[in-house]
N, C-alpha and C positions, 0 to 999 in steps of 0.2 A: 563388723566382716559378719558377722551374724545373722544381721537383717537381711543380707543379698541372698542365704541362702534358707530361710524360713519362705514360709508358704506367702505371708503378705509380699515381701522382696518378689519372688517369683512372679504372682500373680500384677503386682504394678509392672515389671519388666514385659510381662506377656502383653498387658494392656497398651503399653508405650510400642510394641513393635508390629500391633496390629493396626494400631491409631497412625504409625507413621507409612505401612504399606497401604492403607487406605488413602492417606494425602499424597502418597507419590502418584497413586492413580487418577487424583484429581488433577495435578499438576501435568500430567501427561497429556489427557486430554486435553487440558487450557492450549498448552504446546504445540497439539495435532491441530489446533482451532486456528491459533496464531502463525501457524506455516502455510496454512491454506489460505488464511487471508493476504497474506504474504502473496504468495504465488498470483490471487487475483489482481493485485495491485501493481505488481510487476508485469502482469499480462496487459493493465489498462495503460500503462506507461509505455509499452512497446507497440502497442496501436495508436496511442496519441504521436508518437515518435514517427511511425508510419506515415500519419493522416498528414503529418507536419510536412515531412519528405514529398508527397503527392502534391502539396498545395504549392503554387507559385505565382508569386504578385510581380507585376510587371508596373513600374513608373517612369514614365516616358512624357514628355510633352503636358506636365500638370493633368495627366488623365491617369487614373488610379484602374486597371483590369484586374481579375482574378482568373487565373486559369486553370481548374480544380473539379471537384465533384460539383460542386454547387458556385455560382456567382451571386458576389452581392453588391453594395450600390456600383454603379460606373458611373463617372462623372468630372467635369474640368472644375477647376480651381477658378471660381468667378471673383475672387478678392484681388486678383494681380500677386499673390505669394508664391514664391517657387518654393514645390514641397522637394526635399533632399534627402529619400532614404536609401 
């Protein structure tokens, strides 16, 4: 018990207290960065969902067309195989 009341014990306790405070600051900054990255990722997911909702694909008579912001390859099935999507 006398060790905790000695100058060495008090110095060790003070060093541990300061070190834990500095560690908590680093962890807080890391947590803030992770939350920012999570928010960016969630925004990207929402943007992808919105773009998927805007894109409509029509499949009829072996012809594929896309009605959306960009048109992609449009052609007929020349192999005689029926495409059911």
